N, CA, C and O of each residue as an XYZ file, in Angstrom:
772
protein
N      65.417    -84.859    -17.970
C      66.453    -85.337    -17.072
C      66.302    -86.843    -16.812
O      67.275    -87.524    -16.488
N      65.084    -87.346    -16.956
C      64.844    -88.771    -16.697
C      65.625    -89.634    -17.687
O      66.221    -90.637    -17.296
N      65.627    -89.249    -18.971
C      66.376    -90.026    -19.969
C      67.877    -89.989    -19.682
O      68.568    -90.992    -19.861
N      68.378    -88.844    -19.241
C      69.796    -88.727    -18.901
C      70.148    -89.677    -17.767
O      71.129    -90.415    -17.856
N      69.364    -89.665    -16.715
C      69.622    -90.539    -15.566
C      69.497    -92.006    -15.970
O      70.326    -92.830    -15.584
N      68.468    -92.333    -16.740
C      68.288    -93.707    -17.201
C      69.484    -94.149    -18.057
O      69.993    -95.258    -17.897
N      69.921    -93.276    -18.958
C      71.077    -93.581    -19.788
C      72.333    -93.800    -18.965
O      73.117    -94.705    -19.253
N      72.528    -92.980    -17.944
C      73.695    -93.145    -17.072
C      73.632    -94.460    -16.307
O      74.644    -95.144    -16.150
N      72.445    -94.808    -15.834
C      72.286    -96.079    -15.114
C      72.623    -97.250    -16.037
O      73.326    -98.178    -15.636
N      72.121    -97.205    -17.269
C      72.362    -98.297    -18.214
C      73.839    -98.335    -18.619
O      74.476    -99.386    -18.543
N      74.380    -97.200    -19.046
C      75.749    -97.158    -19.558
C      76.777    -97.434    -18.460
O      77.643    -98.296    -18.613
N      76.676    -96.704    -17.366
C      77.645    -96.914    -16.285
C      77.378    -98.226    -15.563
O      78.296    -98.828    -15.006
N      76.124    -98.672    -15.571
C      75.801    -99.961    -14.960
C      76.508   -101.105    -15.663
O      77.141   -101.938    -15.014
N      76.404   -101.152    -16.979
C      77.058   -102.235    -17.726
C      78.574   -102.126    -17.597
O      79.273   -103.139    -17.594
N      79.087   -100.887    -17.490
C      80.527   -100.697    -17.333
C      80.984   -100.924    -15.882
O      82.178   -100.840    -15.594
N      80.066   -101.202    -14.992
C      80.415   -101.432    -13.586
C      80.318   -102.893    -13.177
O      80.545   -103.223    -12.012
N      79.991   -103.759    -14.098
C      79.810   -105.166    -13.740
C      81.059   -105.749    -13.113
O      80.968   -106.486    -12.131
N      82.236   -105.432    -13.664
C      83.475   -105.968    -13.076
C      83.732   -105.389    -11.695
O      84.431   -106.009    -10.894
N      83.190   -104.226    -11.398
C      83.375   -103.608    -10.084
C      82.550   -104.355     -9.038
O      83.047   -104.658     -7.954
N      81.295   -104.649     -9.363
C      80.370   -105.189     -8.361
C      80.093   -106.678     -8.493
O      79.644   -107.311     -7.537
N      80.357   -107.248     -9.677
C      80.005   -108.662     -9.878
C      80.960   -109.325    -10.864
O      80.532   -109.847    -11.894
N      82.238   -109.304    -10.553
C      83.239   -109.848    -11.468
C      83.050   -111.351    -11.694
O      83.206   -111.834    -12.815
N      82.720   -112.082    -10.642
C      82.499   -113.525    -10.783
C      81.273   -113.811    -11.654
O      81.298   -114.716    -12.488
N      80.208   -113.041    -11.457
C      79.002   -113.201    -12.275
C      79.331   -112.938    -13.738
O      78.883   -113.669    -14.622
N      80.125   -111.879    -13.996
C      80.531   -111.553    -15.360
C      81.321   -112.707    -15.975
O      81.075   -113.096    -17.117
N      82.263   -113.245    -15.218
C      83.077   -114.358    -15.721
C      82.204   -115.564    -16.066
O      82.440   -116.241    -17.066
N      81.199   -115.827    -15.235
C      80.282   -116.945    -15.502
C      79.473   -116.689    -16.774
O      79.261   -117.615    -17.558
N      79.020   -115.465    -16.994
C      78.268   -115.131    -18.213
C      79.149   -115.274    -19.446
O      78.709   -115.799    -20.469
N      80.404   -114.803    -19.353
C      81.319   -114.919    -20.493
C      81.545   -116.393    -20.816
O      81.549   -116.780    -21.984
N      81.733   -117.222    -19.776
C      81.947   -118.661    -19.995
C      80.704   -119.301    -20.620
O      80.822   -120.160    -21.494
N      79.525   -118.889    -20.178
C      78.281   -119.477    -20.670
C      77.946   -119.025    -22.096
O      77.570   -119.837    -22.941
N      78.086   -117.718    -22.351
C      77.700   -117.156    -23.648
C      78.825   -117.221    -24.684
O      78.565   -117.253    -25.886
N      80.050   -117.239    -24.220
C      81.198   -117.098    -25.113
C      81.587   -115.632    -25.175
O      80.745   -114.746    -25.026
N      82.865   -115.389    -25.396
C      83.352   -114.010    -25.358
C      82.717   -113.134    -26.438
O      82.382   -111.979    -26.178
N      82.552   -113.671    -27.637
C      81.968   -112.894    -28.731
C      80.541   -112.451    -28.447
O      80.197   -111.286    -28.643
N      79.707   -113.383    -27.985
C      78.306   -113.029    -27.678
C      78.231   -112.074    -26.495
O      77.411   -111.156    -26.486
N      79.097   -112.290    -25.484
C      79.116   -111.385    -24.335
C      79.469   -109.969    -24.791
O      78.803   -109.008    -24.405
N      80.513   -109.837    -25.609
C      80.925   -108.516    -26.084
C      79.837   -107.877    -26.940
O      79.633   -106.664    -26.882
N      79.141   -108.683    -27.731
C      78.043   -108.151    -28.536
C      76.923   -107.605    -27.670
O      76.426   -106.503    -27.905
N      76.526   -108.379    -26.668
C      75.480   -107.935    -25.738
C      75.923   -106.702    -24.959
O      75.162   -105.749    -24.794
N      77.156   -106.735    -24.489
C      77.743   -105.614    -23.744
C      77.725   -104.349    -24.603
O      77.353   -103.274    -24.134
N      78.130   -104.491    -25.858
C      78.158   -103.346    -26.773
C      76.760   -102.805    -27.049
O      76.556   -101.592    -27.100
N      75.804   -103.703    -27.226
C      74.428   -103.286    -27.481
C      73.853   -102.506    -26.294
O      73.252   -101.448    -26.477
N      74.037   -103.024    -25.095
C      73.548   -102.336    -23.895
C      74.260   -100.990    -23.739
O      73.629    -99.988    -23.402
N      75.576   -100.966    -23.983
C      76.335    -99.714    -23.901
C      75.803    -98.686    -24.891
O      75.652    -97.512    -24.551
N      75.521    -99.124    -26.110
C      75.008    -98.223    -27.140
C      73.650    -97.648    -26.742
O      73.406    -96.454    -26.917
N      72.777    -98.484    -26.215
C      71.465    -98.006    -25.758
C      71.653    -96.951    -24.667
O      71.017    -95.898    -24.703
N      72.521    -97.234    -23.704
C      72.788    -96.268    -22.636
C      73.366    -94.977    -23.178
O      72.976    -93.892    -22.749
N      74.295    -95.085    -24.120
C      74.922    -93.902    -24.697
C      73.899    -93.027    -25.426
O      73.903    -91.805    -25.275
N      73.026    -93.656    -26.215
C      71.994    -92.900    -26.936
C      71.075    -92.194    -25.943
O      70.726    -91.031    -26.142
N      70.684    -92.883    -24.883
C      69.834    -92.252    -23.860
C      70.545    -91.070    -23.204
O      69.919    -90.047    -22.923
N      71.857    -91.207    -22.958
C      72.626    -90.106    -22.372
C      72.635    -88.910    -23.318
O      72.398    -87.779    -22.894
N      72.906    -89.155    -24.589
C      72.974    -88.067    -25.566
C      71.631    -87.350    -25.676
O      71.574    -86.121    -25.634
N      70.552    -88.119    -25.818
C      69.220    -87.514    -25.930
C      68.847    -86.802    -24.630
O      68.352    -85.675    -24.657
N      69.084    -87.459    -23.495
C      68.743    -86.871    -22.198
C      69.524    -85.612    -21.897
O      68.964    -84.645    -21.380
N      70.826    -85.606    -22.213
C      71.625    -84.402    -21.963
C      71.208    -83.286    -22.914
O      71.200    -82.114    -22.538
N      70.862    -83.652    -24.150
C      70.361    -82.655    -25.091
C      69.096    -81.991    -24.572
O      68.936    -80.775    -24.680
N      68.196    -82.795    -24.008
C      66.970    -82.233    -23.425
C      67.293    -81.341    -22.229
O      66.699    -80.276    -22.064
N      68.228    -81.777    -21.404
C      68.604    -80.979    -20.225
C      69.243    -79.654    -20.641
O      69.071    -78.646    -19.956
N      69.975    -79.645    -21.752
C      70.600    -78.401    -22.221
C      69.571    -77.421    -22.770
O      69.796    -76.211    -22.757
N      68.433    -77.940    -23.258
C      67.391    -77.051    -23.789
C      66.579    -76.388    -22.686
O      65.950    -75.354    -22.911
N      66.591    -76.974    -21.505
C      65.897    -76.380    -20.354
C      66.844    -76.414    -19.149
O      66.586    -77.117    -18.171
N      67.952    -75.643    -19.225
C      68.978    -75.748    -18.188
C      68.534    -75.194    -16.838
O      67.817    -74.197    -16.748
N      68.987    -75.875    -15.802
C      68.812    -75.393    -14.434
C      70.198    -74.944    -13.979
O      71.074    -75.772    -13.727
N      70.390    -73.639    -13.877
C      71.695    -73.085    -13.548
C      71.942    -73.201    -12.050
O      71.148    -72.726    -11.237
N      73.053    -73.839    -11.698
C      73.436    -73.987    -10.286
C      74.498    -72.962     -9.898
O      74.487    -72.458     -8.775
N      75.409    -72.650    -10.809
C      76.436    -71.646    -10.590
C      76.921    -71.143    -11.942
O      76.703    -71.775    -12.975
N      77.576    -70.003    -11.910
C      78.153    -69.440    -13.133
C      79.661    -69.670    -13.058
O      80.351    -69.061    -12.240
N      80.158    -70.547    -13.911
C      81.592    -70.837    -13.878
C      82.412    -69.608    -14.263
O      82.052    -68.896    -15.201
N      83.500    -69.354    -13.555
C      84.353    -68.221    -13.933
C      85.025    -68.479    -15.284
O      85.177    -69.629    -15.698
N      85.421    -67.420    -15.957
C      86.003    -67.527    -17.290
C      87.254    -68.414    -17.270
O      87.474    -69.190    -18.200
N      88.067    -68.306    -16.224
C      89.311    -69.088    -16.166
C      89.051    -70.594    -16.193
O      89.918    -71.367    -16.599
N      87.865    -71.008    -15.763
C      87.583    -72.446    -15.703
C      87.594    -73.082    -17.094
O      87.917    -74.262    -17.229
N      87.245    -72.312    -18.129
C      87.281    -72.844    -19.490
C      88.707    -73.139    -19.931
O      88.956    -74.123    -20.627
N      89.649    -72.281    -19.523
C      91.049    -72.473    -19.894
C      91.643    -73.679    -19.167
O      92.373    -74.474    -19.759
N      91.325    -73.804    -17.893
C      91.787    -74.963    -17.123
C      91.169    -76.236    -17.696
O      91.845    -77.256    -17.833
N      89.889    -76.170    -18.028
C      89.208    -77.334    -18.608
C      89.875    -77.772    -19.911
O      90.050    -78.968    -20.147
N      90.244    -76.816    -20.752
C      90.896    -77.158    -22.020
C      92.204    -77.905    -21.778
O      92.500    -78.873    -22.478
N      92.980    -77.473    -20.809
C      94.249    -78.149    -20.499
C      94.010    -79.539    -19.915
O      94.715    -80.489    -20.256
N      93.020    -79.657    -19.041
C      92.721    -80.963    -18.459
C      92.221    -81.948    -19.518
O      92.571    -83.128    -19.494
N      91.399    -81.452    -20.443
C      90.890    -82.329    -21.499
C      92.016    -82.726    -22.454
O      92.021    -83.841    -22.975
N      92.963    -81.826    -22.684
C      94.135    -82.180    -23.484
C      94.870    -83.358    -22.835
O      95.203    -84.333    -23.509
N      95.118    -83.263    -21.538
C      95.770    -84.368    -20.821
C      94.914    -85.633    -20.886
O      95.442    -86.737    -21.015
N      93.607    -85.471    -20.797
C      92.702    -86.624    -20.869
C      92.820    -87.326    -22.219
O      92.859    -88.555    -22.272
N      92.876    -86.562    -23.307
C      93.019    -87.161    -24.640
C      94.308    -87.958    -24.737
O      94.315    -89.063    -25.279
N      95.396    -87.410    -24.219
C      96.687    -88.114    -24.262
C      96.603    -89.409    -23.459
O      97.080    -90.450    -23.912
N      96.004    -89.356    -22.280
C      95.868    -90.559    -21.458
C      94.994    -91.607    -22.135
O      95.308    -92.797    -22.094
N      93.915    -91.182    -22.747
C      93.019    -92.133    -23.417
C      93.742    -92.802    -24.583
O      93.602    -94.008    -24.786
N      94.510    -92.035    -25.347
C      95.283    -92.632    -26.430
C      96.332    -93.588    -25.856
O      96.553    -94.666    -26.407
N      96.975    -93.201    -24.758
C      98.007    -94.047    -24.137
C      97.449    -95.400    -23.713
O      98.194    -96.376    -23.624
N      96.155    -95.464    -23.451
C      95.539    -96.740    -23.082
C      95.573    -97.727    -24.246
O      95.529    -98.938    -24.034
N      95.651    -97.216    -25.474
C      95.592    -98.069    -26.662
C      96.940    -98.231    -27.372
O      97.052    -99.035    -28.297
N      97.945    -97.492    -26.957
C      99.287    -97.652    -27.521
C     100.049    -98.573    -26.570
O     100.349    -98.185    -25.441
N     100.360    -99.775    -27.011
C     101.017   -100.726    -26.115
C     102.405   -100.258    -25.685
O     103.162    -99.695    -26.476
N     102.720   -100.503    -24.419
C     104.067   -100.284    -23.923
C     104.437    -98.858    -23.577
O     105.623    -98.531    -23.548
N     103.457    -97.986    -23.312
C     103.799    -96.612    -22.927
C     104.214    -96.566    -21.458
O     103.773    -97.373    -20.640
N     105.071    -95.604    -21.154
C     105.430    -95.364    -19.756
C     104.202    -94.881    -18.973
O     104.068    -95.158    -17.782
N     103.314    -94.158    -19.655
C     102.094    -93.687    -19.001
C     101.275    -94.864    -18.464
O     100.821    -94.842    -17.320
N     101.091    -95.891    -19.299
C     100.322    -97.050    -18.850
C     101.080    -97.810    -17.766
O     100.475    -98.286    -16.806
N     102.403    -97.927    -17.913
C     103.200    -98.612    -16.900
C     103.103    -97.893    -15.556
O     103.091    -98.531    -14.503
N     103.033    -96.574    -15.597
C     103.003    -95.776    -14.354
C     101.612    -95.741    -13.717
O     101.479    -95.965    -12.514
N     100.578    -95.463    -14.512
C      99.243    -95.274    -13.928
C      98.353    -96.510    -14.022
O      97.326    -96.580    -13.346
N      98.728    -97.479    -14.844
C      97.974    -98.729    -14.935
C      96.754    -98.672    -15.823
O      96.578    -99.531    -16.686
N      95.932    -97.705    -15.635
C      94.675    -97.600    -16.387
C      94.484    -96.150    -16.855
O      93.672    -95.410    -16.299
N      95.248    -95.757    -17.887
C      95.175    -94.364    -18.336
C      93.810    -93.961    -18.875
O      93.454    -92.784    -18.816
N      93.038    -94.908    -19.400
C      91.692    -94.577    -19.885
C      90.844    -94.027    -18.738
O      90.179    -93.002    -18.888
N      90.871    -94.706    -17.605
C      90.065    -94.265    -16.463
C      90.561    -92.934    -15.910
O      89.761    -92.079    -15.530
N      91.874    -92.759    -15.866
C      92.419    -91.479    -15.422
C      92.007    -90.373    -16.390
O      91.696    -89.260    -15.967
N      92.005    -90.678    -17.695
C      91.553    -89.710    -18.687
C      90.085    -89.350    -18.520
O      89.711    -88.185    -18.649
N      89.256    -90.339    -18.234
C      87.826    -90.072    -17.998
C      87.657    -89.185    -16.768
O      86.824    -88.279    -16.765
N      88.440    -89.441    -15.730
C      88.364    -88.597    -14.524
C      88.704    -87.147    -14.853
O      87.994    -86.231    -14.440
N      89.782    -86.942    -15.593
C      90.172    -85.574    -15.960
C      89.120    -84.917    -16.845
O      88.773    -83.752    -16.645
N      88.609    -85.671    -17.831
C      87.574    -85.142    -18.732
C      86.335    -84.708    -17.939
O      85.809    -83.613    -18.140
N      85.883    -85.577    -17.043
C      84.680    -85.275    -16.262
C      84.905    -84.086    -15.336
O      84.061    -83.193    -15.254
N      86.043    -84.071    -14.639
C      86.350    -82.965    -13.724
C      86.444    -81.648    -14.492
O      85.937    -80.623    -14.036
N      87.092    -81.677    -15.653
C      87.220    -80.467    -16.474
C      85.854    -79.922    -16.861
O      85.623    -78.714    -16.809
N      84.958    -80.808    -17.247
C      83.623    -80.362    -17.651
C      82.784    -79.900    -16.464
O      81.910    -79.047    -16.623
N      83.034    -80.444    -15.290
C      82.364    -79.933    -14.091
C      82.828    -78.511    -13.785
O      82.031    -77.670    -13.369
N      84.118    -78.246    -13.993
C      84.643    -76.893    -13.763
C      84.001    -75.869    -14.693
O      83.681    -74.756    -14.277
N      83.817    -76.250    -15.946
C      83.409    -75.287    -16.972
C      81.904    -75.197    -17.193
O      81.449    -74.365    -17.978
N      81.123    -76.038    -16.514
C      79.666    -76.042    -16.713
C      78.977    -75.955    -15.357
O      79.360    -76.642    -14.410
N      77.981    -75.124    -15.274
C      77.317    -74.920    -13.994
C      75.850    -75.308    -13.967
O      75.090    -74.778    -13.157
N      75.437    -76.222    -14.834
C      74.030    -76.604    -14.867
C      73.803    -77.928    -14.144
O      74.732    -78.709    -13.937
N      72.570    -78.157    -13.773
C      72.204    -79.407    -13.114
C      72.477    -80.606    -14.024
O      72.997    -81.623    -13.565
N      72.134    -80.496    -15.296
C      72.385    -81.582    -16.233
C      73.866    -81.922    -16.328
O      74.239    -83.093    -16.389
N      74.704    -80.895    -16.340
C      76.152    -81.111    -16.385
C      76.648    -81.771    -15.108
O      77.497    -82.662    -15.148
N      76.120    -81.334    -13.988
C      76.512    -81.934    -12.717
C      76.139    -83.412    -12.678
O      76.926    -84.244    -12.226
N      74.946    -83.734    -13.150
C      74.503    -85.132    -13.166
C      75.371    -85.949    -14.126
O      75.852    -87.022    -13.761
N      75.573    -85.452    -15.345
C      76.340    -86.193    -16.353
C      77.803    -86.350    -15.947
O      78.296    -87.468    -15.794
N      78.481    -85.239    -15.777
C      79.925    -85.299    -15.540
C      80.251    -85.768    -14.120
O      81.270    -86.422    -13.895
N      79.385    -85.430    -13.171
C      79.589    -85.928    -11.806
C      79.469    -87.443    -11.742
O      80.235    -88.101    -11.038
N      78.510    -87.996    -12.474
C      78.339    -89.454    -12.505
C      79.562    -90.131    -13.104
O      80.061    -91.116    -12.562
N      80.043    -89.602    -14.222
C      81.233    -90.181    -14.853
C      82.455    -90.054    -13.945
O      83.281    -90.965    -13.886
N      82.572    -88.926    -13.235
C      83.716    -88.737    -12.344
C      83.692    -89.749    -11.201
O      84.705    -90.387    -10.914
N      82.552    -89.895    -10.554
C      82.436    -90.854     -9.449
C      82.704    -92.271     -9.952
O      83.450    -93.021     -9.324
N      82.101    -92.637    -11.078
C      82.314    -93.974    -11.635
C      83.789    -94.222    -11.933
O      84.322    -95.277    -11.588
N      84.457    -93.252    -12.575
C      85.863    -93.432    -12.955
C      86.766    -93.535    -11.732
O      87.720    -94.312    -11.735
N      86.480    -92.769    -10.696
C      87.280    -92.858     -9.458
C      87.135    -94.250     -8.852
O      88.130    -94.892     -8.512
N      85.907    -94.710     -8.719
C      85.670    -96.033     -8.121
C      86.290    -97.130     -8.987
O      86.964    -98.018     -8.465
N      86.071    -97.079    -10.296
C      86.603    -98.111    -11.179
C      88.126    -98.116    -11.165
O      88.739    -99.183    -11.192
N      88.741    -96.947    -11.122
C      90.203    -96.865    -11.087
C      90.752    -97.535     -9.830
O      91.705    -98.311     -9.899
N      90.156    -97.236     -8.701
C      90.608    -97.841     -7.434
C      90.452    -99.358     -7.490
O      91.366   -100.090     -7.109
N      89.308    -99.831     -7.958
C      89.051   -101.275     -8.039
C      90.039   -101.938     -9.001
O      90.583   -102.997     -8.686
N      90.275   -101.341    -10.152
C      91.201   -101.927    -11.130
C      92.626   -101.973    -10.599
O      93.326   -102.967    -10.793
N      93.065   -100.907     -9.931
C      94.425   -100.898     -9.369
C      94.567   -101.957     -8.272
O      95.598   -102.625     -8.185
N      93.542   -102.109     -7.441
C      93.584   -103.166     -6.405
C      93.626   -104.546     -7.042
O      94.374   -105.415     -6.595
N      92.827   -104.750     -8.082
C      92.813   -106.042     -8.768
C      94.179   -106.321     -9.397
O      94.673   -107.446     -9.331
N      94.787   -105.308    -10.001
C      96.123   -105.479    -10.585
C      97.138   -105.882     -9.516
O      97.928   -106.802     -9.729
N      97.122   -105.200     -8.367
C      98.064   -105.535     -7.288
C      97.814   -106.944     -6.772
O      98.757   -107.702     -6.542
N      96.549   -107.295     -6.590
C      96.200   -108.625     -6.085
C      96.657   -109.726     -7.043
O      97.116   -110.783     -6.611
N      96.528   -109.466     -8.352
C      96.880   -110.467     -9.357
C      98.321   -110.336     -9.858
O      98.744   -111.084    -10.740
N      99.065   -109.396     -9.300
C     100.457   -109.220     -9.717
C     100.616   -108.691    -11.129
O     101.618   -108.975    -11.786
N      99.644   -107.927    -11.604
C      99.690   -107.383    -12.961
C     100.593   -106.151    -12.984
O     100.431   -105.230    -12.183
N     101.537   -106.153    -13.909
C     102.402   -104.992    -14.123
C     102.433   -104.724    -15.628
O     102.461   -105.654    -16.434
N     102.427   -103.466    -15.987
C     102.444   -103.078    -17.392
C     103.854   -102.633    -17.758
O     104.423   -101.756    -17.107
N     104.408   -103.231    -18.790
C     105.788   -102.950    -19.188
C     105.853   -101.711    -20.071
O     104.995   -101.490    -20.926
N     106.885   -100.912    -19.846
C     107.168    -99.771    -20.714
C     108.194   -100.225    -21.741
O     109.254   -100.736    -21.381
N     107.882   -100.040    -23.015
C     108.734   -100.559    -24.082
C     109.543    -99.492    -24.786
O     110.301    -99.819    -25.699
N     109.421    -98.262    -24.417
C     110.216    -97.209    -25.045
C     109.476    -95.886    -25.082
O     108.249    -95.836    -25.165
N     110.261    -94.808    -25.018
C     109.667    -93.473    -24.997
C     109.001    -93.120    -26.322
O     108.141    -92.240    -26.364
N     109.384    -93.791    -27.397
C     108.755    -93.487    -28.686
C     107.262    -93.783    -28.642
O     106.468    -93.114    -29.303
N     106.893    -94.773    -27.868
C     105.466    -95.106    -27.742
C     104.709    -93.997    -27.016
O     103.571    -93.684    -27.365
N     105.337    -93.411    -26.018
C     104.730    -92.273    -25.321
C     104.616    -91.078    -26.259
O     103.620    -90.353    -26.240
N     105.651    -90.878    -27.082
C     105.621    -89.779    -28.050
C     104.467    -89.965    -29.027
O     103.776    -89.009    -29.376
N     104.268    -91.196    -29.462
C     103.140    -91.491    -30.361
C     101.816    -91.152    -29.676
O     100.943    -90.532    -30.283
N     101.667    -91.556    -28.414
C     100.429    -91.268    -27.665
C     100.218    -89.770    -27.513
O      99.096    -89.281    -27.643
N     101.298    -89.039    -27.237
C     101.185    -87.588    -27.064
C     100.793    -86.916    -28.376
O      99.901    -86.068    -28.393
N     101.450    -87.286    -29.470
C     101.155    -86.656    -30.766
C      99.717    -86.964    -31.196
O      98.979    -86.061    -31.590
N      99.325    -88.228    -31.121
C      97.951    -88.581    -31.514
C      96.945    -87.900    -30.589
O      95.914    -87.410    -31.050
N      97.236    -87.867    -29.287
C      96.354    -87.194    -28.335
C      96.215    -85.714    -28.630
O      95.110    -85.174    -28.574
N      97.331    -85.044    -28.948
C      97.290    -83.616    -29.291
C      96.462    -83.362    -30.546
O      95.640    -82.446    -30.584
N      96.687    -84.179    -31.570
C      95.948    -84.005    -32.832
C      94.456    -84.263    -32.608
O      93.613    -83.505    -33.087
N      94.131    -85.339    -31.876
C      92.725    -85.657    -31.614
C      92.071    -84.553    -30.788
O      90.938    -84.157    -31.062
N      92.788    -84.053    -29.769
C      92.262    -82.966    -28.941
C      91.996    -81.723    -29.788
O      90.934    -81.111    -29.680
N      92.967    -81.349    -30.634
C      92.805    -80.151    -31.465
C      91.617    -80.308    -32.412
O      90.818    -79.386    -32.576
N      91.507    -81.484    -33.034
C      90.381    -81.718    -33.948
C      89.063    -81.621    -33.200
O      88.098    -81.046    -33.702
N      89.025    -82.180    -32.010
C      87.777    -82.155    -31.251
C      87.490    -80.759    -30.716
O      86.363    -80.274    -30.820
N      88.502    -80.111    -30.144
C      88.294    -78.799    -29.518
C      87.920    -77.726    -30.531
O      87.059    -76.889    -30.262
N      88.565    -77.748    -31.695
C      88.353    -76.674    -32.653
C      87.295    -76.974    -33.705
O      86.856    -76.063    -34.407
N      86.872    -78.241    -33.831
C      85.908    -78.554    -34.871
C      84.812    -79.500    -34.388
O      83.638    -79.129    -34.377
N      85.177    -80.712    -33.990
C      84.177    -81.744    -33.714
C      83.272    -81.427    -32.524
O      82.094    -81.784    -32.549
N      83.779    -80.774    -31.494
C      82.943    -80.444    -30.334
C      81.769    -79.566    -30.763
O      80.637    -79.768    -30.324
N      82.050    -78.605    -31.613
C      80.980    -77.745    -32.117
C      79.998    -78.492    -33.001
O      78.789    -78.279    -32.910
N      80.514    -79.369    -33.859
C      79.666    -80.130    -34.781
C      78.811    -81.148    -34.022
O      77.606    -81.247    -34.254
N      79.437    -81.901    -33.115
C      78.729    -82.994    -32.432
C      77.961    -82.546    -31.190
O      76.872    -83.053    -30.922
N      78.511    -81.615    -30.440
C      77.913    -81.218    -29.161
C      77.127    -79.910    -29.296
O      76.191    -79.664    -28.535
N      77.507    -79.081    -30.259
C      76.827    -77.807    -30.433
C      77.438    -76.678    -29.630
O      76.890    -75.576    -29.584
N      78.574    -76.946    -28.995
C      79.284    -75.934    -28.204
C      80.707    -75.857    -28.729
O      81.394    -76.873    -28.838
N      81.151    -74.635    -29.057
C      82.512    -74.427    -29.525
C      83.345    -73.944    -28.338
O      83.210    -72.794    -27.921
N      84.209    -74.811    -27.785
C      84.971    -74.436    -26.590
C      85.788    -73.165    -26.758
O      85.953    -72.409    -25.801
N      86.301    -72.919    -27.955
C      87.124    -71.745    -28.182
C      86.416    -70.686    -29.014
O      87.027    -69.704    -29.435
N      85.125    -70.892    -29.248
C      84.319    -69.900    -29.961
C      84.705    -69.697    -31.418
O      84.328    -68.694    -32.023
N      85.454    -70.639    -31.991
C      85.844    -70.487    -33.400
C      85.204    -71.559    -34.242
O      85.412    -71.598    -35.455
């Protein structure tokens, strides 16, 4: 569990710099240059991610059961993760109504993903992993929306076709992950196939 917590501190810590020290971040970017800053940021993120993967893997091998999730929670989780995939894709398709409406669909997608996994998993490791991501995404979403309002940032919607693209890509990515990649990468088949 120590590696999981350390990984979360590193990964979510680097992703929280704009939340707690935006001016410090801006000064580092100005000093190092955007390319070097992004390289360092990516390296620290990768280290945190690897620690999370290894730490969660260890926690899954010696699970501490806190509750037994009801069967229906898996079905609700699947629907929430489907919505999360669509939102995450919408963050990268310019001009979607989703982005214009919610501002930061990636963070909303992370919130749904984390909440869905909290519903469907009842172990201490899951609570630490997904609970941490949920709290971080809620805080980051609030901070980003406030920053957007303060700076007068508005996201333009350029047409429903862009939303359709986000939905189709999100559905395909979700299906690939739910029916194949989740089992290959995580070792758990959400639908048992």
